[in-house]
MARTI-149976 format. One record per residue: residue number from 1; residue in three letters; chain; x, y, z of N, C-alpha, C in turn. Coordinates in steps of 0.02 Angstrom, whole numbers, plus 50000, padded with zeros to 5 digits. Example, Ala and Ser with C-alpha at 12.3 -4.5 7.8 and 13.67 -1.06 7.14 Angstrom:
! residues 2
NODE   num   residuo   cadena    n_px    n_py    n_pz   ca_px   ca_py   ca_pz    c_px    c_py    c_pz
NODE     1       ALA        A   50660   49716   50390   50615   49775   50390   50660   49835   50390
NODE     2       SER        A   50642   49888   50354   50684   49947   50357   50645   50002   50394
***
This chain:
! residues 176
NODE   num   residuo   cadena    n_px    n_py    n_pz   ca_px   ca_py   ca_pz    c_px    c_py    c_pz
NODE     1       UNK        A   49987   51306   50664   49953   51230   50666   49947   51208   50748
NODE     2       UNK        A   49900   51181   50763   49907   51149   50832   49932   51089   50834
NODE     3       UNK        A   50004   51086   50859   50041   51035   50863   50012   50980   50917
NODE     4       UNK        A   49987   51006   50972   49953   50959   51015   49908   50915   51003
NODE     5       UNK        A   49856   50944   50950   49809   50907   50927   49841   50856   50870
NODE     6       UNK        A   49878   50879   50842   49922   50831   50780   49945   50782   50811
NODE     7       UNK        A   49986   50794   50871   50021   50729   50900   49966   50679   50928
NODE     8       UNK        A   49906   50708   50952   49856   50656   50968   49827   50623   50908
NODE     9       UNK        A   49813   50654   50856   49793   50634   50788   49822   50579   50773
NODE    10       UNK        A   49906   50592   50764   49941   50549   50737   49957   50475   50778
NODE    11       UNK        A   49954   50489   50847   49959   50441   50896   49891   50388   50877
NODE    12       UNK        A   49841   50426   50875   49778   50376   50867   49778   50341   50791
NODE    13       UNK        A   49810   50367   50740   49814   50326   50691   49867   50282   50695
NODE    14       UNK        A   49914   50296   50736   49969   50244   50758   49933   50176   50789
NODE    15       UNK        A   49879   50199   50838   49861   50143   50878   49807   50101   50812
NODE    16       UNK        A   49781   50131   50768   49739   50102   50726   49781   50060   50675
NODE    17       UNK        A   49842   50084   50671   49891   50042   50629   49909   49973   50661
NODE    18       UNK        A   49914   49979   50722   49920   49912   50768   49880   49874   50759
NODE    19       UNK        A   49822   49897   50768   49760   49847   50774   49742   49831   50687
NODE    20       UNK        A   49754   49864   50647   49747   49844   50580   49789   49796   50548
NODE    21       UNK        A   49849   49803   50573   49912   49753   50554   49898   49687   50588
NODE    22       UNK        A   49876   49691   50648   49860   49624   50686   49805   49583   50657
NODE    23       UNK        A   49749   49625   50634   49685   49606   50603   49713   49577   50536
NODE    24       UNK        A   49748   49605   50492   49771   49580   50422   49806   49519   50436
NODE    25       UNK        A   49849   49499   50490   49893   49458   50498   49849   49395   50516
NODE    26       UNK        A   49796   49402   50552   49753   49349   50579   49711   49331   50513
NODE    27       UNK        A   49687   49379   50481   49649   49363   50431   49697   49326   50375
NODE    28       UNK        A   49749   49348   50357   49801   49300   50313   49806   49243   50325
NODE    29       UNK        A   49814   49218   50402   49833   49161   50425   49759   49121   50401
NODE    30       UNK        A   49697   49147   50415   49637   49111   50399   49617   49093   50328
NODE    31       UNK        A   49656   49132   50294   49628   49125   50218   49696   49113   50171
NODE    32       UNK        A   49742   49072   50200   49810   49066   50164   49792   49040   50098
NODE    33       UNK        A   49743   49011   50088   49726   48952   50029   49680   48988   49988
NODE    34       UNK        A   49668   49046   49987   49628   49086   49934   49649   49152   49920
NODE    35       UNK        A   49613   49188   49882   49628   49252   49850   49635   49310   49905
NODE    36       UNK        A   49595   49304   49956   49599   49352   50008   49668   49347   50052
NODE    37       UNK        A   49684   49281   50068   49755   49272   50086   49808   49295   50044
NODE    38       UNK        A   49804   49279   49981   49847   49301   49929   49863   49386   49931
NODE    39       UNK        A   49810   49415   49937   49815   49480   49934   49828   49513   50004
NODE    40       UNK        A   49807   49477   50054   49837   49506   50115   49903   49496   50124
NODE    41       UNK        A   49929   49447   50104   50015   49441   50118   50053   49507   50086
NODE    42       UNK        A   50036   49549   50034   50056   49596   50008   50034   49658   50041
NODE    43       UNK        A   49977   49667   50068   49943   49712   50102   49989   49717   50173
NODE    44       UNK        A   49995   49675   50204   50022   49666   50269   50106   49698   50261
NODE    45       UNK        A   50139   49687   50201   50199   49727   50188   50186   49803   50188
NODE    46       UNK        A   50129   49819   50145   50128   49895   50136   50108   49927   50205
NODE    47       UNK        A   50064   49890   50240   50032   49915   50321   50095   49920   50349
NODE    48       UNK        A   50139   49874   50351   50200   49887   50394   50251   49955   50353
NODE    49       UNK        A   50254   49948   50305   50288   50011   50279   50243   50083   50291
NODE    50       UNK        A   50184   50085   50291   50148   50143   50308   50153   50164   50374
NODE    51       UNK        A   50162   50105   50413   50174   50116   50501   50246   50149   50501
NODE    52       UNK        A   50284   50124   50468   50356   50149   50478   50363   50220   50457
NODE    53       UNK        A   50325   50235   50403   50321   50296   50382   50291   50361   50433
NODE    54       UNK        A   50239   50332   50455   50195   50363   50517   50248   50379   50568
NODE    55       UNK        A   50279   50330   50584   50326   50338   50637   50379   50394   50626
NODE    56       UNK        A   50401   50395   50562   50458   50435   50541   50420   50501   50546
NODE    57       UNK        A   50364   50516   50518   50322   50579   50521   50328   50608   50598
NODE    58       UNK        A   50298   50557   50638   50295   50573   50717   50369   50591   50738
NODE    59       UNK        A   50419   50561   50723   50485   50571   50735   50512   50648   50726
NODE    60       UNK        A   50503   50657   50651   50512   50713   50625   50482   50787   50649
NODE    61       UNK        A   50426   50780   50687   50400   50824   50720   50408   50830   50793
NODE    62       UNK        A   50450   50786   50816   50460   50777   50883   50412   50746   50924
NODE    63       UNK        A   50375   50716   50905   50316   50688   50940   50338   50615   50969
NODE    64       UNK        A   50310   50601   51048   50319   50536   51059   50281   50486   51039
NODE    65       UNK        A   50290   50422   51033   50240   50378   51013   50201   50346   51092
NODE    66       UNK        A   50146   50339   51093   50105   50328   51147   50100   50253   51156
NODE    67       UNK        A   50139   50217   51197   50132   50153   51208   50072   50127   51244
NODE    68       UNK        A   50045   50161   51274   49972   50144   51298   49922   50131   51246
NODE    69       UNK        A   49916   50172   51201   49869   50175   51139   49883   50113   51104
NODE    70       UNK        A   49962   50110   51092   49971   50053   51047   49954   49978   51077
NODE    71       UNK        A   49965   49979   51148   49944   49924   51171   49869   49903   51189
NODE    72       UNK        A   49832   49961   51196   49759   49958   51178   49741   49924   51126
NODE    73       UNK        A   49766   49946   51073   49741   49931   51009   49758   49858   50992
NODE    74       UNK        A   49817   49830   51020   49836   49758   51012   49786   49727   51064
NODE    75       UNK        A   49774   49738   51117   49713   49698   51157   49648   49704   51126
NODE    76       UNK        A   49623   49763   51104   49562   49770   51068   49561   49711   51010
NODE    77       UNK        A   49614   49711   50972   49605   49657   50913   49601   49596   50938
NODE    78       UNK        A   49643   49574   50994   49634   49507   51023   49561   49491   51053
NODE    79       UNK        A   49534   49542   51077   49457   49529   51106   49405   49529   51043
NODE    80       UNK        A   49422   49557   50984   49370   49547   50936   49371   49482   50917
NODE    81       UNK        A   49413   49438   50919   49407   49378   50899   49355   49328   50935
NODE    82       UNK        A   49329   49359   50990   49278   49315   51033   49204   49333   51000
NODE    83       UNK        A   49199   49387   50961   49137   49403   50938   49101   49351   50907
NODE    84       UNK        A   49034   49332   50913   49001   49274   50874   49008   49289   50810
NODE    85       UNK        A   49016   49238   50770   49030   49231   50693   48982   49182   50656
NODE    86       UNK        A   48930   49157   50703   48882   49108   50655   48906   49041   50670
NODE    87       UNK        A   48966   49023   50697   48987   48952   50717   49011   48960   50785
NODE    88       UNK        A   49002   48898   50824   49029   48907   50901   49102   48908   50905
NODE    89       UNK        A   49134   48865   50864   49209   48880   50850   49222   48894   50790
NODE    90       UNK        A   49288   48903   50763   49313   48923   50705   49297   48975   50670
NODE    91       UNK        A   49318   48979   50607   49315   49038   50571   49251   49024   50513
NODE    92       UNK        A   49219   49069   50504   49159   49070   50457   49164   49115   50402
NODE    93       UNK        A   49111   49112   50349   49117   49165   50292   49099   49229   50323
NODE    94       UNK        A   49069   49237   50385   49052   49297   50413   49105   49340   50441
NODE    95       UNK        A   49153   49296   50468   49217   49314   50499   49255   49355   50449
NODE    96       UNK        A   49264   49309   50376   49309   49350   50328   49264   49412   50303
NODE    97       UNK        A   49211   49428   50304   49164   49471   50277   49187   49529   50320
NODE    98       UNK        A   49180   49523   50393   49194   49573   50439   49249   49592   50449
NODE    99       UNK        A   49305   49551   50435   49372   49568   50445   49390   49614   50374
NODE   100       UNK        A   49369   49590   50321   49372   49636   50263   49357   49713   50267
NODE   101       UNK        A   49291   49714   50292   49251   49781   50306   49296   49816   50348
NODE   102       UNK        A   49318   49775   50411   49367   49824   50450   49431   49860   50409
NODE   103       UNK        A   49455   49805   50378   49511   49834   50337   49490   49883   50288
NODE   104       UNK        A   49433   49880   50263   49418   49936   50222   49417   50004   50258
NODE   105       UNK        A   49382   49998   50319   49377   50060   50356   49438   50083   50386
NODE   106       UNK        A   49490   50035   50391   49561   50059   50414   49592   50091   50356
NODE   107       UNK        A   49577   50062   50290   49609   50102   50231   49589   50158   50222
NODE   108       UNK        A   49517   50177   50242   49482   50239   50226   49513   50300   50276
NODE   109       UNK        A   49528   50269   50332   49554   50313   50376   49632   50333   50363
NODE   110       UNK        A   49663   50285   50340   49743   50302   50326   49734   50343   50267
NODE   111       UNK        A   49692   50344   50217   49691   50378   50158   49679   50452   50184
NODE   112       UNK        A   49631   50454   50228   49625   50527   50253   49684   50559   50290
NODE   113       UNK        A   49706   50509   50333   49766   50543   50359   49826   50563   50317
NODE   114       UNK        A   49838   50524   50261   49894   50539   50215   49867   50610   50180
NODE   115       UNK        A   49801   50618   50154   49779   50678   50135   49783   50740   50178
NODE   116       UNK        A   49771   50724   50238   49776   50784   50291   49859   50797   50299
NODE   117       UNK        A   49900   50752   50309   49969   50763   50303   49994   50805   50242
NODE   118       UNK        A   49972   50785   50181   49989   50819   50126   49968   50891   50128
NODE   119       UNK        A   49908   50907   50147   49893   50968   50154   49928   51012   50213
NODE   120       UNK        A   49946   50984   50269   49987   51014   50314   50063   51014   50297
NODE   121       UNK        A   50082   50986   50250   50163   50991   50227   50173   51066   50209
NODE   122       UNK        A   50129   51105   50190   50141   51171   50168   50143   51220   50217
NODE   123       UNK        A   50123   51187   50283   50128   51229   50346   50180   51219   50388
NODE   124       UNK        A   50213   51159   50371   50263   51143   50427   50321   51106   50378
NODE   125       UNK        A   50375   51141   50369   50440   51101   50327   50457   51043   50354
NODE   126       UNK        A   50447   51019   50407   50473   50953   50427   50421   50899   50392
NODE   127       UNK        A   50366   50918   50370   50324   50870   50336   50341   50866   50259
NODE   128       UNK        A   50378   50913   50238   50382   50934   50162   50432   50881   50131
NODE   129       UNK        A   50467   50839   50179   50520   50785   50159   50485   50730   50141
NODE   130       UNK        A   50417   50718   50154   50376   50654   50144   50349   50660   50088
NODE   131       UNK        A   50332   50609   50051   50297   50611   49989   50227   50571   49994
NODE   132       UNK        A   50183   50616   50024   50125   50590   50044   50073   50564   49990
NODE   133       UNK        A   50086   50582   49926   50047   50565   49867   50069   50501   49856
NODE   134       UNK        A   50118   50465   49863   50126   50410   49853   50097   50357   49903
NODE   135       UNK        A   50078   50385   49962   50047   50351   50021   49971   50346   49994
NODE   136       UNK        A   49948   50399   49971   49874   50427   49951   49862   50375   49892
NODE   137       UNK        A   49907   50353   49835   49886   50318   49777   49887   50245   49802
NODE   138       UNK        A   49927   50224   49843   49929   50168   49868   49878   50144   49913
NODE   139       UNK        A   49856   50189   49957   49791   50181   49988   49733   50174   49947
NODE   140       UNK        A   49728   50213   49894   49682   50208   49848   49664   50134   49810
NODE   141       UNK        A   49726   50120   49803   49726   50043   49754   49709   49990   49814
NODE   142       UNK        A   49727   49997   49876   49714   49960   49916   49636   49956   49942
NODE   143       UNK        A   49605   50020   49938   49543   50017   49949   49497   49985   49893
NODE   144       UNK        A   49520   49989   49825   49484   49967   49766   49502   49885   49787
NODE   145       UNK        A   49546   49859   49793   49572   49790   49807   49522   49757   49858
NODE   146       UNK        A   49529   49794   49910   49489   49768   49974   49417   49765   49953
NODE   147       UNK        A   49402   49809   49923   49314   49823   49908   49287   49760   49866
NODE   148       UNK        A   49338   49744   49814   49319   49685   49784   49320   49616   49821
NODE   149       UNK        A   49378   49611   49865   49362   49559   49895   49307   49551   49950
NODE   150       UNK        A   49298   49603   49977   49235   49617   50018   49164   49600   49989
NODE   151       UNK        A   49161   49619   49922   49110   49604   49893   49102   49528   49878
NODE   152       UNK        A   49153   49502   49858   49162   49426   49847   49142   49394   49914
NODE   153       UNK        A   49172   49417   49967   49156   49382   50035   49088   49396   50058
NODE   154       UNK        A   49055   49452   50041   48983   49464   50066   48941   49418   50014
NODE   155       UNK        A   48951   49407   49958   48906   49356   49913   48918   49290   49938
NODE   156       UNK        A   48976   49274   49956   48980   49204   49985   48950   49192   50058
NODE   157       UNK        A   48962   49251   50101   48931   49227   50157   48865   49228   50164
NODE   158       UNK        A   48823   49252   50129   48744   49240   50125   48718   49201   50070
NODE   159       UNK        A   48758   49160   50043   48745   49109   50002   48736   49045   50023
NODE   160       UNK        A   48700   48998   50003   48704   48939   50029   48762   48895   50017
NODE   161       UNK        A   48779   48849   50056   48840   48818   50055   48856   48796   49986
NODE   162       UNK        A   48814   48764   49955   48822   48722   49893   48857   48780   49838
NODE   163       UNK        A   48825   48843   49846   48849   48891   49793   48919   48928   49820
NODE   164       UNK        A   48953   48906   49861   49015   48942   49883   49078   48922   49848
NODE   165       UNK        A   49072   48858   49824   49124   48829   49782   49146   48877   49721
NODE   166       UNK        A   49097   48918   49704   49107   48945   49639   49151   49003   49649
NODE   167       UNK        A   49144   49041   49719   49173   49096   49741   49245   49080   49760
NODE   168       UNK        A   49259   49023   49782   49320   48979   49792   49361   49029   49857
NODE   169       UNK        A   49321   49052   49905   49352   49077   49975   49343   49027   50010
NODE   170       UNK        A   49287   48990   50027   49284   48934   50076   49279   48867   50040
NODE   171       UNK        A   49313   48821   50068   49311   48749   50041   49238   48725   50041
NODE   172       UNK        A   49217   48682   50002   49145   48650   50006   49139   48613   50061
NODE   173       UNK        A   49204   48568   50086   49209   48524   50131   49268   48526   50172
NODE   174       UNK        A   49269   48511   50232   49311   48518   50274   49379   48468   50249
NODE   175       UNK        A   49435   48514   50258   49501   48462   50237   49501   48409   50298
NODE   176       UNK        A   49544   48352   50262   49560   48294   50310   49525   48233   50289
***
């Protein structure tokens, strides 16, 4: 097994976990009063647990965490906020859709990583102590839940404003 490439691979996934967790927290804050925010509250806890497991895997293999990659991910997520979303300022239905799509992509990557590690567990006993199947099942559940929310967000993003109240993701009028 090529441990040098595995170290890079796992550090890349750790970098993705930093960006994904920051994105989930931001999206949760913007959606605290709807189904997206409710789901993201639990997803954030699961992402934190997955990140802790990934760090434990890396420690078990004797790999150092790459702080540069983690810092780049954090900065990258902050820059993503400046991307146009159809409004001059503030959050829009397109913001929600694109955030959910990014979370879907991250979940797909995490699922692939857990499957890869499960496959490698037979080649390195240090990986054998981890139950990657639990993480695989959890990522599959996350993928299904995020896809349902993503589809609702897509329906809302491309509907007329008067139709949005049915979906209950964005208020039909501004609060206040």
